[in-house]
SEZATI-499677 format. One record per residue (C-alpha): residue number from 1; residue in one letter; x, z, y. Coordinates in Angstrom, 2 decimals. Layout:
<rs>
{NUM; a; {X; Z; Y}};
...
</rs>
This chain:
<rs>
{1; m; {84.26; 88.52; 95.15}};
{2; s; {84.93; 87.02; 91.62}};
{3; l; {88.12; 87.10; 89.90}};
{4; l; {88.70; 83.11; 90.20}};
{5; q; {87.92; 83.87; 93.87}};
{6; q; {91.05; 86.44; 94.25}};
{7; h; {93.49; 84.81; 91.84}};
{8; p; {93.04; 80.77; 92.44}};
{9; y; {95.95; 79.95; 90.63}};
{10; l; {94.26; 80.60; 87.33}};
{11; l; {92.08; 77.68; 87.89}};
{12; t; {95.41; 75.37; 87.82}};
{13; m; {97.28; 77.10; 84.97}};
{14; n; {97.66; 75.92; 81.54}};
{15; l; {94.65; 76.89; 79.43}};
{16; d; {97.36; 77.21; 76.24}};
{17; r; {99.57; 79.55; 78.47}};
{18; i; {96.76; 81.90; 79.62}};
{19; k; {95.48; 81.95; 75.52}};
{20; n; {99.22; 82.39; 74.24}};
{21; i; {99.72; 85.44; 77.15}};
{22; m; {96.27; 86.93; 76.50}};
{23; e; {97.02; 87.06; 72.58}};
{24; m; {100.45; 88.75; 73.61}};
{25; l; {99.02; 91.14; 75.27}};
{26; i; {96.15; 91.93; 73.27}};
{27; k; {98.67; 91.98; 69.99}};
{28; a; {100.49; 94.64; 71.81}};
{29; n; {97.19; 96.90; 72.37}};
{30; v; {96.41; 96.00; 75.73}};
{31; t; {93.33; 96.71; 76.72}};
{32; p; {91.19; 93.87; 78.08}};
{33; l; {90.29; 96.19; 81.11}};
{34; s; {94.11; 96.66; 82.09}};
{35; i; {94.66; 92.85; 81.72}};
{36; k; {91.98; 92.20; 84.17}};
{37; k; {93.13; 94.70; 86.28}};
{38; d; {96.47; 92.85; 86.56}};
{39; l; {95.80; 89.20; 86.37}};
{40; w; {99.40; 88.74; 87.94}};
{41; i; {100.84; 88.71; 84.71}};
{42; f; {99.63; 85.37; 83.81}};
{43; l; {102.22; 84.13; 86.27}};
{44; h; {105.40; 85.73; 84.60}};
{45; n; {107.79; 84.58; 82.10}};
{46; e; {106.77; 84.57; 78.47}};
{47; e; {109.84; 85.29; 77.25}};
{48; v; {110.81; 88.53; 79.23}};
{49; m; {107.36; 89.74; 78.48}};
{50; n; {107.87; 89.14; 74.51}};
{51; s; {111.15; 90.83; 74.87}};
{52; r; {109.94; 93.90; 76.65}};
{53; i; {106.87; 94.39; 74.18}};
{54; a; {109.39; 94.23; 71.29}};
{55; y; {111.36; 97.14; 73.26}};
{56; c; {108.27; 98.89; 73.67}};
{57; q; {106.66; 99.04; 70.39}};
{58; a; {110.63; 99.80; 68.86}};
{59; l; {110.56; 103.06; 70.96}};
{60; d; {106.45; 103.54; 70.38}};
{61; v; {106.09; 103.42; 73.83}};
{62; p; {102.53; 102.21; 75.05}};
{63; v; {102.65; 99.07; 76.85}};
{64; k; {101.02; 98.48; 80.25}};
{65; p; {101.12; 94.66; 82.22}};
{66; w; {102.71; 96.37; 85.07}};
{67; m; {105.47; 97.00; 82.88}};
{68; l; {106.18; 93.86; 81.73}};
{69; r; {106.36; 92.26; 85.16}};
{70; c; {108.20; 94.84; 87.29}};
{71; p; {112.13; 94.62; 88.08}};
{72; e; {114.46; 95.35; 85.34}};
{73; n; {115.61; 98.44; 86.49}};
{74; t; {112.08; 99.98; 86.97}};
{75; f; {111.40; 99.12; 83.22}};
{76; l; {113.83; 101.00; 82.04}};
{77; n; {113.15; 103.95; 84.30}};
{78; s; {109.59; 104.04; 83.11}};
{79; i; {110.44; 103.99; 79.79}};
{80; r; {113.08; 106.86; 80.21}};
{81; r; {110.24; 108.92; 82.08}};
{82; w; {107.93; 108.40; 79.26}};
{83; r; {110.07; 109.59; 76.61}};
{84; e; {111.11; 112.40; 78.60}};
{85; k; {107.64; 113.13; 78.65}};
{86; k; {106.91; 113.00; 75.13}};
{87; e; {109.98; 115.36; 74.17}};
{88; v; {108.59; 117.65; 76.60}};
{89; f; {104.89; 117.43; 75.82}};
{90; g; {104.62; 116.30; 72.39}};
{91; n; {102.52; 113.81; 71.01}};
{92; h; {99.50; 114.62; 73.34}};
{93; l; {101.21; 113.88; 76.48}};
{94; d; {99.32; 116.16; 78.10}};
{95; a; {100.95; 118.16; 81.24}};
{96; r; {97.31; 120.79; 80.85}};
{97; k; {97.75; 121.26; 77.31}};
{98; y; {101.27; 122.12; 77.60}};
{99; l; {100.92; 124.56; 80.67}};
{100; a; {97.97; 126.02; 78.65}};
{101; k; {100.36; 126.56; 75.82}};
{102; r; {103.50; 127.98; 77.71}};
{103; l; {101.33; 130.44; 80.02}};
{104; n; {99.00; 131.65; 77.26}};
{105; c; {95.77; 130.42; 78.92}};
{106; s; {93.11; 127.89; 78.21}};
{107; t; {93.41; 124.36; 80.13}};
{108; d; {90.11; 125.29; 82.54}};
{109; y; {92.81; 127.99; 83.68}};
{110; v; {95.48; 125.40; 84.21}};
{111; n; {92.98; 123.23; 86.22}};
{112; v; {92.35; 126.37; 88.26}};
{113; l; {96.43; 126.44; 88.94}};
{114; v; {96.50; 122.92; 89.73}};
{115; g; {93.78; 123.42; 92.32}};
{116; k; {96.12; 126.11; 94.14}};
{117; n; {99.07; 123.65; 93.74}};
{118; n; {98.40; 119.90; 92.79}};
{119; q; {102.09; 119.08; 92.55}};
{120; i; {102.18; 121.05; 89.26}};
{121; l; {101.00; 117.77; 87.37}};
{122; s; {103.44; 115.68; 88.83}};
{123; i; {106.77; 117.55; 88.28}};
{124; n; {109.15; 115.87; 86.39}};
{125; p; {108.32; 117.12; 82.18}};
{126; p; {112.32; 118.66; 81.43}};
{127; k; {112.35; 120.00; 85.17}};
{128; l; {108.96; 122.04; 84.01}};
{129; k; {110.56; 122.81; 81.20}};
{130; q; {113.69; 124.29; 82.58}};
{131; i; {112.34; 126.31; 84.80}};
{132; l; {109.47; 127.58; 82.40}};
{133; d; {112.43; 128.57; 80.10}};
{134; f; {114.20; 130.32; 82.74}};
{135; l; {111.56; 132.31; 84.19}};
{136; l; {110.27; 133.24; 80.90}};
{137; d; {113.60; 134.15; 79.51}};
{138; s; {114.58; 136.14; 82.67}};
{139; g; {111.90; 138.52; 81.47}};
{140; f; {108.89; 137.03; 83.74}};
{141; t; {105.60; 137.06; 82.29}};
{142; p; {103.03; 134.00; 81.87}};
{143; y; {100.85; 136.68; 84.08}};
{144; q; {103.46; 136.55; 87.07}};
{145; i; {104.11; 132.56; 86.77}};
{146; c; {100.21; 131.63; 86.62}};
{147; q; {99.98; 134.55; 89.77}};
{148; f; {102.46; 132.57; 91.98}};
{149; p; {102.46; 129.01; 90.12}};
{150; r; {104.11; 127.28; 93.42}};
{151; v; {107.28; 128.27; 91.77}};
{152; l; {107.18; 125.59; 89.59}};
{153; s; {107.78; 122.78; 92.19}};
{154; h; {110.50; 124.55; 93.43}};
{155; s; {114.47; 123.46; 92.80}};
{156; f; {115.74; 124.75; 89.22}};
{157; k; {119.08; 125.87; 90.96}};
{158; t; {117.54; 127.72; 94.04}};
{159; i; {115.36; 129.20; 91.46}};
{160; k; {118.30; 130.44; 89.07}};
{161; q; {120.25; 131.40; 92.49}};
{162; r; {117.92; 133.79; 93.74}};
{163; v; {117.18; 135.55; 90.46}};
{164; t; {120.50; 136.33; 89.93}};
{165; e; {121.36; 137.38; 93.50}};
{166; l; {118.28; 139.86; 93.82}};
{167; q; {119.00; 140.91; 90.31}};
{168; a; {122.38; 141.47; 91.21}};
{169; a; {120.84; 143.65; 94.68}};
{170; g; {119.15; 145.90; 91.90}};
{171; f; {115.61; 144.11; 93.43}};
{172; q; {112.76; 144.52; 91.12}};
{173; l; {110.77; 141.27; 91.14}};
{174; g; {106.94; 142.35; 90.69}};
{175; s; {106.23; 138.65; 91.85}};
{176; l; {107.50; 135.47; 92.29}};
{177; r; {106.51; 135.02; 95.71}};
{178; v; {110.04; 135.82; 96.97}};
{179; l; {111.51; 132.93; 95.08}};
{180; c; {109.71; 130.46; 97.46}};
{181; l; {110.56; 131.92; 100.72}};
{182; t; {111.87; 129.93; 103.05}};
{183; r; {115.75; 129.60; 103.23}};
{184; k; {115.62; 131.65; 106.69}};
{185; e; {113.32; 134.42; 105.40}};
{186; y; {115.30; 134.60; 102.26}};
{187; q; {118.73; 135.23; 103.28}};
{188; r; {117.07; 137.97; 105.66}};
{189; l; {115.29; 139.58; 102.82}};
{190; l; {118.79; 139.27; 100.96}};
{191; r; {120.57; 140.74; 103.83}};
{192; k; {118.23; 143.75; 104.14}};
{193; l; {118.37; 144.67; 100.17}};
{194; r; {122.41; 144.39; 99.98}};
{195; m; {122.61; 146.94; 102.88}};
{196; c; {120.28; 149.27; 101.24}};
{197; s; {122.51; 148.71; 98.23}};
{198; l; {125.69; 149.40; 100.09}};
{199; i; {123.80; 152.42; 101.87}};
{200; k; {123.01; 153.90; 98.34}};
{201; m; {126.49; 153.84; 96.82}};
{202; e; {128.02; 155.28; 100.05}};
{203; l; {125.71; 158.09; 99.57}};
{204; s; {126.04; 158.81; 96.16}};
{205; v; {129.99; 158.61; 96.91}};
{206; k; {129.45; 161.70; 99.52}};
{207; d; {127.05; 163.23; 96.93}};
{208; s; {129.95; 163.36; 94.55}};
</rs>
């Protein structure tokens, strides 16, 4: 099916409008392929598109056609997410390279980790950085994280709470698996650890 069959409205549109929008998009470094994939862009308000292009360019955000025609809150959220991503990943904006650097491994090995947990690449960059910073600052090694990458997908609040509780119970974390147990499994383990700690304390008191 041809593009005109899919988008018949193009046949009745003013040619000057099509030309103006096309020039606007090309000037904003939108690729012809991106335009071809989103021809609905020609139906949208030129003034709004111009305004959004200027906003993106002021922040050095790449322009995509969908960004110029989406609702305002969606547009602003996309800008926020892009800036967060750039702040964490740097100019490369590449999660694989970021993880390889933080985990002291190759990008090929990161692909192996993604194979074990394909959610890794979709983790919100600030959250990913927050979890990595916390685990590494808490004494866990990149190797331990690579052995159990699923920990990166879990709630930072839960991870921090469990590390604090387990350390207080005197439990030496050799693996990060325990941080990803279900709530029921974790509470059962924590009760056992606290019971063992209490028994040891009582025995120590009796020996003294």
